[in-house]
C-alpha positions as CSV (number, residue, x, y, z in Angstrom):
1,M,0.0,-0.6,-0.5
2,S,1.4,3.9,-0.9
3,E,2.0,5.9,1.4
4,L,-0.1,8.4,2.7
5,Y,1.1,12.4,2.7
6,P,-0.4,15.4,3.6
7,L,-3.7,15.9,2.0
8,K,-5.9,18.7,0.4
9,F,-9.1,18.5,-1.1
10,E,-11.8,20.7,-3.4
11,P,-12.7,22.6,-1.6
12,I,-17.4,23.1,-2.2
13,L,-18.3,26.4,-2.1
14,K,-22.4,27.7,-1.1
15,E,-23.8,31.0,-2.3
16,K,-25.6,32.5,0.3
17,I,-28.0,35.2,0.7
18,W,-25.5,36.3,2.9
19,G,-23.0,36.3,1.0
20,G,-19.8,37.7,-0.7
21,T,-17.4,37.6,-2.5
22,S,-13.6,37.7,0.0
23,L,-12.8,34.0,-0.4
24,A,-12.8,33.8,-3.5
25,S,-10.4,37.7,-3.6
26,H,-8.5,36.6,-0.2
27,Y,-8.9,33.0,-0.1
28,G,-8.3,31.4,-2.9
29,K,-11.7,30.4,-3.8
30,K,-12.7,29.8,-7.5
31,Q,-15.6,32.1,-7.7
32,G,-16.8,30.6,-11.3
33,D,-21.0,31.7,-11.5
34,L,-21.7,32.1,-7.9
35,K,-22.5,35.2,-7.0
36,N,-22.1,35.2,-2.7
37,I,-19.6,32.8,-1.2
38,G,-20.9,32.4,2.2
39,E,-19.0,28.8,3.2
40,S,-15.9,26.7,1.8
41,W,-16.0,23.7,3.5
42,E,-13.3,23.0,3.5
43,L,-12.7,19.5,4.8
44,S,-16.2,17.0,5.5
45,A,-17.5,14.1,5.3
46,V,-21.5,15.2,6.1
47,S,-23.0,12.6,3.7
48,D,-24.0,14.8,0.8
49,N,-21.0,16.3,1.0
50,L,-18.2,14.3,1.0
51,S,-15.0,16.2,0.7
52,V,-12.4,15.0,-2.3
53,V,-8.9,14.8,-2.3
54,S,-7.3,17.1,-4.6
55,N,-3.5,16.3,-5.2
56,G,-1.1,13.4,-4.5
57,F,-2.2,9.6,-5.8
58,L,-5.4,9.5,-3.5
59,A,-6.3,12.6,-6.3
60,G,-10.6,11.6,-6.4
61,N,-11.0,10.2,-4.2
62,N,-13.5,10.8,-1.7
63,I,-12.2,11.1,2.5
64,E,-14.5,8.3,3.5
65,E,-12.9,5.9,1.0
66,I,-9.6,7.1,1.6
67,I,-10.3,6.7,5.9
68,E,-12.0,2.9,4.6
69,V,-9.2,1.9,2.7
70,Y,-6.4,3.2,5.3
71,M,-8.5,3.2,8.8
72,G,-6.6,4.6,12.2
73,D,-3.7,5.4,10.1
74,I,-5.6,8.2,8.8
75,T,-8.0,8.9,11.7
76,G,-5.7,7.2,14.7
77,E,-6.4,4.3,15.5
78,R,-9.2,5.3,19.5
79,I,-10.8,7.7,16.4
80,Y,-11.2,5.0,14.1
81,E,-12.9,2.6,17.0
82,K,-15.4,5.5,17.3
83,F,-16.0,6.8,14.1
84,G,-15.4,3.9,11.5
85,N,-15.3,5.6,8.0
86,E,-17.7,8.4,9.0
87,F,-14.7,11.7,9.8
88,P,-15.7,12.9,13.1
89,L,-14.9,17.0,12.2
90,L,-16.2,19.7,9.5
91,I,-14.5,22.8,8.6
92,K,-15.5,25.7,6.8
93,L,-15.1,29.2,6.0
94,I,-17.6,31.8,6.4
95,E,-18.0,35.3,5.0
96,A,-20.9,36.4,5.7
97,R,-22.0,39.8,4.5
98,D,-24.6,40.4,6.3
99,D,-26.6,39.0,9.4
100,L,-26.4,35.0,9.6
101,S,-29.8,33.8,11.5
102,V,-30.2,33.7,14.9
103,Q,-30.2,29.2,15.3
104,V,-29.1,26.4,18.2
105,H,-27.1,23.2,17.6
106,P,-29.3,20.2,19.6
107,G,-26.3,18.3,21.2
108,D,-25.4,14.4,20.7
109,A,-28.4,13.0,22.5
110,L,-31.0,14.8,20.7
111,A,-29.8,14.4,17.7
112,K,-29.0,10.9,18.1
113,E,-33.1,10.9,19.0
114,R,-34.0,13.1,16.4
115,H,-31.9,12.8,14.1
116,N,-28.9,9.9,14.0
117,A,-26.7,12.2,14.0
118,Y,-23.5,14.3,15.7
119,G,-24.8,17.2,17.9
120,K,-23.0,19.9,16.5
121,T,-20.7,21.7,18.8
122,E,-18.2,25.2,17.2
123,M,-16.0,27.1,17.2
124,W,-15.0,30.4,14.8
125,H,-11.3,32.3,14.9
126,I,-12.1,35.6,13.2
127,L,-10.1,36.3,10.1
128,K,-12.0,39.7,9.4
129,S,-13.6,42.1,10.2
130,D,-15.9,45.3,9.5
131,S,-15.1,48.3,12.0
132,G,-18.1,48.0,14.9
133,A,-18.5,43.6,13.9
134,R,-20.4,41.6,15.5
135,I,-21.4,38.3,18.3
136,Y,-23.6,36.6,18.9
137,S,-23.7,34.0,21.2
138,G,-25.5,33.3,23.9
139,F,-28.4,35.4,26.2
140,S,-27.1,38.4,27.6
141,G,-28.4,37.5,30.8
142,Q,-30.4,35.2,33.3
143,I,-33.9,34.2,31.3
144,S,-37.0,31.9,31.3
145,M,-38.0,30.1,28.6
146,D,-41.1,32.0,28.8
147,A,-39.5,34.8,28.5
148,Y,-37.9,33.3,25.8
149,L,-40.7,32.8,24.3
150,N,-42.6,35.8,24.6
151,A,-39.3,37.5,22.6
152,V,-39.2,34.7,19.6
153,R,-43.1,36.0,19.5
154,N,-43.0,39.9,19.2
155,N,-39.4,39.7,17.2
156,T,-37.3,41.2,19.8
157,I,-34.9,38.3,20.2
158,G,-31.8,40.7,20.0
159,N,-33.4,42.5,23.0
160,I,-31.8,39.5,25.1
161,L,-28.8,37.9,22.7
162,N,-25.3,39.3,23.9
163,V,-23.4,41.2,21.6
164,E,-19.8,41.2,21.5
165,T,-17.4,43.2,18.6
166,A,-15.5,40.7,17.0
167,E,-11.6,41.7,15.3
168,A,-8.8,39.2,13.7
169,G,-8.2,37.4,16.0
170,D,-10.9,36.6,18.2
171,T,-12.1,33.7,19.2
172,F,-15.6,31.8,19.8
173,F,-16.3,28.4,21.8
174,T,-20.1,28.0,20.6
175,P,-20.9,24.7,22.3
176,A,-24.0,22.5,21.6
177,G,-27.2,24.6,23.3
178,R,-25.5,28.0,22.8
179,I,-27.5,30.2,20.5
180,H,-25.7,32.4,18.6
181,A,-24.9,34.5,14.9
182,I,-22.1,35.6,13.2
183,G,-23.3,39.1,12.7
184,A,-22.1,40.9,9.4
185,G,-19.2,42.2,7.8
186,I,-17.1,38.7,9.4
187,V,-14.8,36.2,7.5
188,L,-13.9,33.0,10.1
189,A,-12.6,29.6,10.5
190,E,-15.2,27.9,11.9
191,I,-14.2,24.1,13.4
192,Q,-16.9,21.8,14.4
193,Q,-17.9,17.8,14.1
194,T,-19.5,16.4,11.3
195,S,-23.0,17.6,11.5
196,D,-25.2,20.0,9.3
197,I,-28.2,20.4,11.5
198,T,-28.9,24.2,12.8
199,Y,-31.8,25.0,14.1
200,R,-33.3,28.9,13.1
201,I,-34.9,30.8,15.0
202,Y,-35.1,34.0,14.0
203,D,-33.9,35.7,10.7
204,W,-34.0,40.1,11.0
205,G,-37.6,39.5,9.1
206,R,-34.8,38.5,5.7
207,K,-36.8,37.2,2.7
208,D,-34.5,35.4,0.1
209,K,-34.4,36.1,-4.0
210,N,-38.4,35.2,-4.5
211,G,-39.7,37.2,-1.9
212,Q,-40.5,34.6,0.8
213,S,-38.7,34.0,4.7
214,R,-36.7,31.2,5.0
215,E,-38.4,28.4,7.9
216,L,-37.9,28.4,11.3
217,H,-37.5,25.4,13.5
218,T,-39.3,27.3,16.8
219,D,-40.3,24.4,18.3
220,L,-37.3,22.2,17.3
221,A,-35.4,24.8,18.9
222,V,-37.0,25.0,22.5
223,D,-35.7,21.6,23.6
224,A,-31.9,21.9,21.6
225,I,-31.2,25.8,24.1
226,D,-29.2,25.6,27.4
227,F,-31.2,28.2,29.5
228,L,-27.9,28.7,30.9
229,Q,-25.1,29.3,28.3
230,T,-25.3,33.4,28.9
231,G,-22.2,36.5,29.2
232,K,-19.0,36.4,26.7
233,S,-17.7,34.0,25.7
234,K,-14.5,36.2,23.7
235,I,-11.4,34.7,23.7
236,K,-8.2,37.2,22.8
237,K,-4.9,35.4,23.4
238,D,-2.0,37.8,22.9
239,L,0.3,35.7,20.3
240,L,3.8,35.6,20.2
241,K,5.5,34.7,17.2
242,N,7.6,30.9,16.9
243,R,5.4,30.0,19.9
244,T,1.9,27.5,19.8
245,E,-1.2,29.3,22.0
246,N,-4.0,27.3,22.4
247,L,-7.7,28.8,22.0
248,V,-9.9,25.8,22.8
249,S,-9.9,22.5,24.3
250,C,-13.0,20.8,24.9
251,E,-13.7,16.6,23.8
252,Y,-15.0,16.8,20.6
253,F,-11.9,18.5,19.3
254,N,-8.6,20.9,19.9
255,T,-7.3,24.2,18.7
256,N,-4.4,25.7,18.4
257,I,-3.1,28.9,17.2
258,L,0.7,29.4,15.8
259,W,2.5,31.9,14.0
260,F,6.1,31.6,12.6
261,D,9.0,32.9,10.7
262,E,11.5,30.0,12.1
263,L,11.9,26.4,11.3
264,I,8.8,24.4,13.8
265,T,9.0,20.8,14.5
266,R,6.1,19.7,15.6
267,D,6.1,16.3,17.0
268,Y,3.3,14.2,17.6
269,N,3.6,10.6,18.9
270,I,1.3,11.1,22.2
271,I,-1.8,12.5,20.6
272,D,-2.5,9.3,18.0
273,S,-5.3,11.8,15.9
274,F,-5.1,12.8,12.6
275,V,-4.0,16.9,12.4
276,I,-5.9,20.0,10.2
277,Y,-3.7,23.1,9.2
278,I,-5.9,25.6,9.2
279,C,-3.4,28.1,6.3
280,T,-4.9,32.2,7.6
281,D,-2.0,33.9,6.4
282,G,1.2,33.5,4.6
283,A,2.7,29.9,3.4
284,F,4.7,27.6,5.0
285,R,5.8,24.4,3.2
286,I,4.8,20.6,5.0
287,K,8.7,18.0,5.0
288,W,7.7,14.5,6.8
289,D,10.5,11.5,6.3
290,S,8.8,11.3,2.2
291,G,8.7,14.5,1.3
292,S,6.9,17.8,1.4
293,E,4.1,19.6,0.8
294,K,3.3,23.7,0.1
295,V,0.1,25.6,1.9
296,S,-0.9,29.0,0.6
297,K,-3.5,31.1,2.7
298,G,-6.8,29.8,2.9
299,E,-5.7,26.0,2.0
300,T,-6.4,23.2,4.8
301,V,-4.3,20.5,5.2
302,L,-5.4,17.1,7.0
303,L,-1.9,15.3,8.3
304,P,-2.7,11.4,8.6
305,A,-2.6,9.9,12.1
306,M,0.2,8.1,11.2
307,I,2.4,10.8,9.7
308,R,3.9,11.2,14.2
309,E,6.4,14.2,13.4
310,V,6.7,17.2,11.0
311,E,8.7,20.3,10.2
312,L,6.7,23.3,9.6
313,I,8.8,25.8,7.0
314,P,7.7,29.5,6.5
315,D,7.8,31.3,3.3
316,P,8.8,33.3,4.3
317,D,6.1,33.7,7.1
318,A,2.5,32.4,8.4
319,A,-0.2,31.6,10.2
320,M,-2.8,29.0,11.3
321,L,-4.9,27.0,13.0
322,E,-4.0,23.4,14.5
323,T,-7.0,21.1,15.3
324,Y,-6.9,17.9,16.2
325,I,-8.6,15.3,19.2
326,A,-7.2,14.9,22.3
327,Y,-6.7,12.5,24.8
328,N,-6.2,12.5,28.2
329,G,-6.3,15.9,28.3
330,I,-3.5,16.8,26.2
331,I,-2.7,19.6,24.2
């Protein structure tokens, strides 16, 4: 069997009513006939949106097919035992030129019961933002279910949400059950469980291109909301060059950020997990025992679990997010 290597995938582009052109103009996505790209699914195992490899001898094979052949060599042995051929994370780049709907995602138990699927815990790392851009995340204070439903009926949901300004470099962690929305004027990287279940609560009175309101899921959302999820959620780190900084560590994923202009050595022998690199600025080269692969701004790369040690060589400098699944508190 041929040796594995860092894998790139064809982006799956999604036109959205709230999307824009920055993913094409600043992050290398091909606009084509799409007017407003809202999302670029960089790495997806969602059943009707399986990512396809774009580089090397595995080009043309989708993520499910390569895991079926290489199993734990791709994902890590413990991860393969739990998830089988389904890759457990979904990676997106998102541009919001308008406010996204206020929504919530179910946790694992409710998603399993209703949809036979995983729940959706996610994080956002802000790549670009307009002055005054906002993230809505959680409630502004303690609220009862009745007060929440009254706000939904009166279209005043925006008045009870926690609102925070969003600047490049900020991170927001959104566990399943936390009500949220991405505000206008933001480009971000999203890391989440493999799930496409969203309950839309409020859409700011918006109409689609046919003059119709989008479907709301008020009844489904009530049981999914964690009413204790309140207050600030912004994570802000002061980065030092050539030093890895942890942003989020939870049961579903661990994400670090690295800004570097010197060669960095990464040793993953202890984690038994795939690693995902999302290049958010600049460019770098991944060097491993049998080859090297260049990664440019806007590209996402999957490092198979069987590749345990790499050198990251900046060209001439780079910023990236590094994500894997951690066990036993390893970050």
